[in-house]
C-alpha atoms as a printed R data frame, in Angstrom:
    type eleno elety resid chain resno       x       y       z
1   ATOM     1    CA   MET     A     1   0.430  -9.079  -2.971
2   ATOM     2    CA   ILE     A     2  -1.760  -6.610  -4.856
3   ATOM     3    CA   ILE     A     3  -2.402  -3.365  -3.081
4   ATOM     4    CA   LEU     A     4  -5.019  -1.143  -4.681
5   ATOM     5    CA   ASN     A     5  -4.785   2.406  -3.290
6   ATOM     6    CA   PHE     A     6  -8.145   4.038  -3.690
7   ATOM     7    CA   LYS     A     7  -6.703   7.409  -2.662
8   ATOM     8    CA   ASN     A     8  -9.629   9.816  -2.969
9   ATOM     9    CA   TYR     A     9 -10.611   8.933  -6.553
10  ATOM    10    CA   LYS     A    10 -14.026   7.797  -5.176
11  ATOM    11    CA   THR     A    11 -15.993   9.307  -2.464
12  ATOM    12    CA   GLY     A    12 -19.238   8.588  -0.391
13  ATOM    13    CA   LYS     A    13 -21.249   5.768  -1.740
14  ATOM    14    CA   GLU     A    14 -19.052   5.477  -4.768
15  ATOM    15    CA   VAL     A    15 -16.334   3.845  -2.740
16  ATOM    16    CA   LEU     A    16 -18.374   0.875  -1.479
17  ATOM    17    CA   ALA     A    17 -20.075   0.472  -5.024
18  ATOM    18    CA   PHE     A    18 -16.620   0.311  -6.596
19  ATOM    19    CA   ALA     A    19 -15.276  -2.086  -3.912
20  ATOM    20    CA   LYS     A    20 -18.246  -4.462  -4.496
21  ATOM    21    CA   LYS     A    21 -17.482  -4.445  -8.187
22  ATOM    22    CA   ILE     A    22 -13.917  -5.555  -7.725
23  ATOM    23    CA   SER     A    23 -14.539  -7.726  -4.587
24  ATOM    24    CA   SER     A    24 -11.838 -10.313  -4.384
25  ATOM    25    CA   LYS     A    25  -9.927 -11.869  -1.398
26  ATOM    26    CA   LYS     A    26  -6.697 -11.555  -3.347
27  ATOM    27    CA   ILE     A    27  -6.787  -7.727  -3.434
28  ATOM    28    CA   ILE     A    28  -5.789  -5.396  -0.549
29  ATOM    29    CA   ALA     A    29  -7.945  -2.387  -0.581
30  ATOM    30    CA   ALA     A    30  -6.350   0.783   0.743
31  ATOM    31    CA   ALA     A    31  -9.512   2.831   1.022
32  ATOM    32    CA   PRO     A    32 -10.381   5.998   2.763
33  ATOM    33    CA   ILE     A    33 -10.586   5.421   6.592
34  ATOM    34    CA   ILE     A    34 -14.318   6.348   6.694
35  ATOM    35    CA   ASN     A    35 -15.040   3.524   4.275
36  ATOM    36    CA   LEU     A    36 -13.007   0.703   5.760
37  ATOM    37    CA   GLN     A    37 -15.567  -0.769   7.972
38  ATOM    38    CA   ASP     A    38 -18.140  -1.075   5.261
39  ATOM    39    CA   ILE     A    39 -15.496  -2.689   2.992
40  ATOM    40    CA   THR     A    40 -14.614  -5.171   5.791
41  ATOM    41    CA   LYS     A    41 -18.267  -6.150   6.335
42  ATOM    42    CA   LYS     A    42 -19.661  -6.028   2.733
43  ATOM    43    CA   THR     A    43 -16.832  -7.213   0.424
44  ATOM    44    CA   ARG     A    44 -14.172  -9.900   0.161
45  ATOM    45    CA   LEU     A    45 -11.371  -7.386  -0.150
46  ATOM    46    CA   ILE     A    46  -8.674  -7.219   2.404
47  ATOM    47    CA   PRO     A    47  -9.049  -3.807   4.117
48  ATOM    48    CA   CYS     A    48  -5.936  -1.579   4.484
49  ATOM    49    CA   ALA     A    49  -5.606   1.931   5.931
50  ATOM    50    CA   GLN     A    50  -3.933   4.562   3.725
51  ATOM    51    CA   HIS     A    51  -2.315   6.098   6.824
52  ATOM    52    CA   VAL     A    52  -2.294   5.841  10.583
53  ATOM    53    CA   ASP     A    53  -0.901   8.200  13.227
54  ATOM    54    CA   ASP     A    54   1.452   7.425  16.135
55  ATOM    55    CA   LYS     A    55  -0.836   8.796  18.820
56  ATOM    56    CA   THR     A    56  -1.871   6.663  21.805
57  ATOM    57    CA   SER     A    57  -3.768   8.994  23.982
58  ATOM    58    CA   SER     A    58  -7.684   9.097  24.338
59  ATOM    59    CA   ARG     A    59  -7.532  12.789  23.780
60  ATOM    60    CA   ASP     A    60  -5.709  12.932  20.460
61  ATOM    61    CA   THR     A    61  -8.574  14.687  18.578
62  ATOM    62    CA   GLY     A    62  -8.507  14.202  14.835
63  ATOM    63    CA   TYR     A    63  -5.874  11.448  14.731
64  ATOM    64    CA   VAL     A    64  -6.432   7.900  13.672
65  ATOM    65    CA   THR     A    65  -4.685   5.580  16.147
66  ATOM    66    CA   PRO     A    66  -3.429   2.057  15.639
67  ATOM    67    CA   LYS     A    67  -5.757   1.056  18.483
68  ATOM    68    CA   ALA     A    68  -8.748   2.479  16.656
69  ATOM    69    CA   LEU     A    69  -7.855   0.647  13.493
70  ATOM    70    CA   GLY     A    70  -7.400  -2.601  15.353
71  ATOM    71    CA   ALA     A    71 -10.765  -2.198  17.076
72  ATOM    72    CA   ILE     A    72 -12.579  -2.344  13.730
73  ATOM    73    CA   GLY     A    73 -10.554  -5.266  12.482
74  ATOM    74    CA   ILE     A    74  -8.049  -3.470  10.335
75  ATOM    75    CA   GLN     A    75  -4.667  -5.344  10.236
76  ATOM    76    CA   LEU     A    76  -2.879  -3.483   7.505
77  ATOM    77    CA   THR     A    77  -1.834   0.096   6.877
78  ATOM    78    CA   ILE     A    78   0.292   2.021   4.382
79  ATOM    79    CA   LEU     A    79   2.743   4.593   5.910
80  ATOM    80    CA   ASN     A    80   4.796   7.298   4.564
81  ATOM    81    CA   HIS     A    81   3.324   7.374   1.093
82  ATOM    82    CA   SER     A    82   4.960  10.035  -1.120
83  ATOM    83    CA   GLU     A    83   1.564  11.959  -0.853
84  ATOM    84    CA   HIS     A    84   1.606  11.722   2.989
85  ATOM    85    CA   GLN     A    85   5.285  11.710   4.116
86  ATOM    86    CA   ILE     A    86   6.130  11.828   7.733
87  ATOM    87    CA   PRO     A    87   9.463  12.287   9.635
88  ATOM    88    CA   LEU     A    88  11.572   9.246  10.502
89  ATOM    89    CA   LYS     A    89  11.040   9.571  14.173
90  ATOM    90    CA   GLN     A    90   7.229   9.512  13.655
91  ATOM    91    CA   ILE     A    91   7.536   6.515  11.305
92  ATOM    92    CA   LYS     A    92   9.532   4.539  14.050
93  ATOM    93    CA   GLU     A    93   7.029   5.464  16.732
94  ATOM    94    CA   THR     A    94   4.025   4.476  14.477
95  ATOM    95    CA   ILE     A    95   5.555   1.140  13.589
96  ATOM    96    CA   ARG     A    96   5.983   0.408  17.212
97  ATOM    97    CA   GLU     A    97   2.498   1.229  18.100
98  ATOM    98    CA   CYS     A    98   1.112  -0.754  15.044
99  ATOM    99    CA   LYS     A    99   3.041  -3.876  16.229
100 ATOM   100    CA   LYS     A   100   1.461  -3.509  19.731
101 ATOM   101    CA   ASN     A   101  -2.000  -3.580  17.991
102 ATOM   102    CA   ASN     A   102  -1.120  -6.430  15.511
103 ATOM   103    CA   ILE     A   103  -1.229  -4.127  12.528
104 ATOM   104    CA   LYS     A   104   1.198  -4.794   9.730
105 ATOM   105    CA   VAL     A   105   2.878  -1.773   8.179
106 ATOM   106    CA   ILE     A   106   3.493  -1.381   4.385
107 ATOM   107    CA   LEU     A   107   6.171   1.324   4.501
108 ATOM   108    CA   CYS     A   108   6.792   3.375   1.358
109 ATOM   109    CA   THR     A   109  10.279   4.585   0.428
110 ATOM   110    CA   LYS     A   110  11.132   6.884  -2.392
111 ATOM   111    CA   ASN     A   111  14.781   5.968  -2.778
112 ATOM   112    CA   LEU     A   112  17.513   3.550  -1.743
113 ATOM   113    CA   GLY     A   113  18.931   6.041   0.697
114 ATOM   114    CA   GLU     A   114  15.867   6.002   2.776
115 ATOM   115    CA   LEU     A   115  15.576   2.261   2.580
116 ATOM   116    CA   LYS     A   116  18.854   1.796   4.666
117 ATOM   117    CA   LYS     A   117  17.072   3.486   7.529
118 ATOM   118    CA   PHE     A   118  13.632   2.086   6.988
119 ATOM   119    CA   LYS     A   119  14.565  -1.648   6.922
120 ATOM   120    CA   LYS     A   120  15.982  -1.335  10.449
121 ATOM   121    CA   LEU     A   121  12.410  -0.480  11.703
122 ATOM   122    CA   GLY     A   122  11.081  -3.980  10.787
123 ATOM   123    CA   PRO     A   123   7.926  -3.230   8.793
124 ATOM   124    CA   HIS     A   124   5.937  -6.056   7.203
125 ATOM   125    CA   ALA     A   125   6.685  -4.770   3.769
126 ATOM   126    CA   ILE     A   126   8.495  -1.943   2.028
127 ATOM   127    CA   ALA     A   127   7.224  -0.363  -1.240
128 ATOM   128    CA   TYR     A   128   9.656   1.385  -3.424
129 ATOM   129    CA   GLU     A   129   7.826   4.189  -5.273
130 ATOM   130    CA   ASN     A   130   9.652   6.903  -7.149
131 ATOM   131    CA   PRO     A   131   7.373   9.905  -6.724
132 ATOM   132    CA   LYS     A   132   7.979  11.343 -10.145
133 ATOM   133    CA   PHE     A   133   6.264   8.349 -11.793
134 ATOM   134    CA   ILE     A   134   3.152   8.250  -9.483
135 ATOM   135    CA   ALA     A   135  -0.094   8.690 -11.593
136 ATOM   136    CA   SER     A   136   2.080   9.010 -14.680
137 ATOM   137    CA   LYS     A   137   2.247   6.831 -17.897
138 ATOM   138    CA   THR     A   138   5.834   5.936 -17.065
139 ATOM   139    CA   SER     A   139   6.219   2.817 -14.968
140 ATOM   140    CA   ILE     A   140   8.892   2.517 -12.376
141 ATOM   141    CA   THR     A   141   9.516  -0.953 -13.803
142 ATOM   142    CA   ASN     A   142  11.052   0.739 -16.915
143 ATOM   143    CA   PHE     A   143  14.078   1.393 -14.777
144 ATOM   144    CA   PRO     A   144  15.090  -2.058 -13.411
145 ATOM   145    CA   LYS     A   145  18.443  -1.330 -11.748
146 ATOM   146    CA   PRO     A   146  17.109   0.520  -8.695
147 ATOM   147    CA   ILE     A   147  14.502  -2.173  -8.203
148 ATOM   148    CA   ILE     A   148  17.028  -4.950  -8.408
149 ATOM   149    CA   SER     A   149  19.177  -3.125  -5.829
150 ATOM   150    CA   PHE     A   150  16.058  -2.529  -3.626
151 ATOM   151    CA   VAL     A   151  15.150  -6.281  -3.770
152 ATOM   152    CA   LYS     A   152  18.737  -7.313  -3.072
153 ATOM   153    CA   SER     A   153  18.924  -5.005  -0.031
154 ATOM   154    CA   LEU     A   154  15.994  -6.774   1.622
155 ATOM   155    CA   GLU     A   155  17.153 -10.365   0.833
156 ATOM   156    CA   LYS     A   156  18.409 -11.168   4.307
157 ATOM   157    CA   THR     A   157  15.364  -9.741   6.073
158 ATOM   158    CA   ARG     A   158  11.768 -10.953   6.475
159 ATOM   159    CA   ILE     A   159  10.507  -7.689   4.910
160 ATOM   160    CA   ILE     A   160   8.389  -8.144   1.686
161 ATOM   161    CA   PRO     A   161   9.634  -6.051  -1.235
162 ATOM   162    CA   LEU     A   162   6.958  -4.295  -3.212
163 ATOM   163    CA   CYS     A   163   7.067  -1.611  -5.938
164 ATOM   164    CA   GLY     A   164   4.695   0.908  -7.351
165 ATOM   165    CA   ALA     A   165   4.357   4.217  -9.233
166 ATOM   166    CA   GLY     A   166   3.194   4.395 -12.776
167 ATOM   167    CA   ILE     A   167   2.125   0.846 -13.105
168 ATOM   168    CA   ASN     A   168  -0.235   0.820 -16.182
169 ATOM   169    CA   SER     A   169  -0.364  -2.741 -17.512
170 ATOM   170    CA   LYS     A   170  -0.036  -6.363 -16.760
171 ATOM   171    CA   GLU     A   171   3.341  -6.325 -18.415
172 ATOM   172    CA   ASP     A   172   4.533  -3.804 -15.810
173 ATOM   173    CA   VAL     A   173   3.322  -6.140 -13.115
174 ATOM   174    CA   ALA     A   174   4.979  -9.171 -14.675
175 ATOM   175    CA   THR     A   175   8.193  -7.117 -14.767
176 ATOM   176    CA   ALA     A   176   7.923  -6.210 -11.203
177 ATOM   177    CA   TYR     A   177   7.689  -9.876 -10.315
178 ATOM   178    CA   LYS     A   178  10.507 -10.785 -12.613
179 ATOM   179    CA   LEU     A   179  12.712  -8.233 -10.855
180 ATOM   180    CA   GLY     A   180  12.116  -9.810  -7.607
181 ATOM   181    CA   CYS     A   181   9.275  -7.960  -6.063
182 ATOM   182    CA   LYS     A   182   6.604  -9.915  -4.255
183 ATOM   183    CA   GLY     A   183   3.774  -7.511  -5.062
184 ATOM   184    CA   ILE     A   184   2.751  -4.183  -6.357
185 ATOM   185    CA   LEU     A   185   0.954  -0.966  -5.407
186 ATOM   186    CA   VAL     A   186  -1.329   0.328  -8.049
187 ATOM   187    CA   SER     A   187  -3.897   3.152  -8.127
188 ATOM   188    CA   SER     A   188  -4.817   5.443 -10.999
189 ATOM   189    CA   TRP     A   189  -4.628   2.820 -13.788
190 ATOM   190    CA   ILE     A   190  -7.330   0.815 -11.911
191 ATOM   191    CA   MET     A   191  -9.320   3.589 -10.219
192 ATOM   192    CA   LYS     A   192  -9.799   5.649 -13.411
193 ATOM   193    CA   SER     A   193 -10.414   2.551 -15.588
194 ATOM   194    CA   LYS     A   194 -13.768   1.988 -17.339
195 ATOM   195    CA   ASN     A   195 -13.158  -1.772 -16.728
196 ATOM   196    CA   PRO     A   196 -11.328  -2.152 -13.517
197 ATOM   197    CA   THR     A   197 -12.537  -5.711 -12.869
198 ATOM   198    CA   LYS     A   198 -10.938  -6.967 -16.231
199 ATOM   199    CA   PHE     A   199  -7.476  -5.399 -15.344
200 ATOM   200    CA   LEU     A   200  -7.537  -6.673 -11.767
201 ATOM   201    CA   LYS     A   201  -8.266 -10.187 -12.971
202 ATOM   202    CA   GLU     A   202  -5.357  -9.888 -15.351
203 ATOM   203    CA   ILE     A   203  -3.072  -8.693 -12.573
204 ATOM   204    CA   ILE     A   204  -4.165 -11.561 -10.216
205 ATOM   205    CA   LYS     A   205  -3.168 -14.095 -12.939
206 ATOM   206    CA   THR     A   206   0.140 -12.434 -13.614
207 ATOM   207    CA   LYS     A   207   3.247 -14.126 -12.348
């Protein structure tokens, strides 16, 4: 599972232009919400929301509801990214609403303490990301012990283990798989690259 978080590195027409450049059915594109429908219709990428809210009312102005995502064919969302953290109660309610609308949640955790609570909520996947490595040149895979413990903690569940933060090379991706992760979250390395297609092709081939 390869999740490319667009964040807000691209805006406006740049988002779709970039998405078309890297179009592949093997890549999950976590793009800005306002661009997801275009990505769904005009590329082969698997669309994913960067966040969704736990609201259900028709009068929740300014919120993005699971029902609204489902209505435009979005079946995946990231939740609780370190750049958009929310309280545990809200995470629980959001996951519940997402399940009602057939949306799979990729829940982010910053440490193993959180993981104990999060795995009880039954998300589709949990991504272990140490915030201090995000957008840095230091990969989370340089510190294998926490990743091994993370993967082991999910062994008896159906939750898919992922990792991210500071992934900057195909070697980092290979290490993530070697440590037991079933996929990765990546962002700045690809989004800021002059040749993103080349690097994504390398990642896709990595095992």
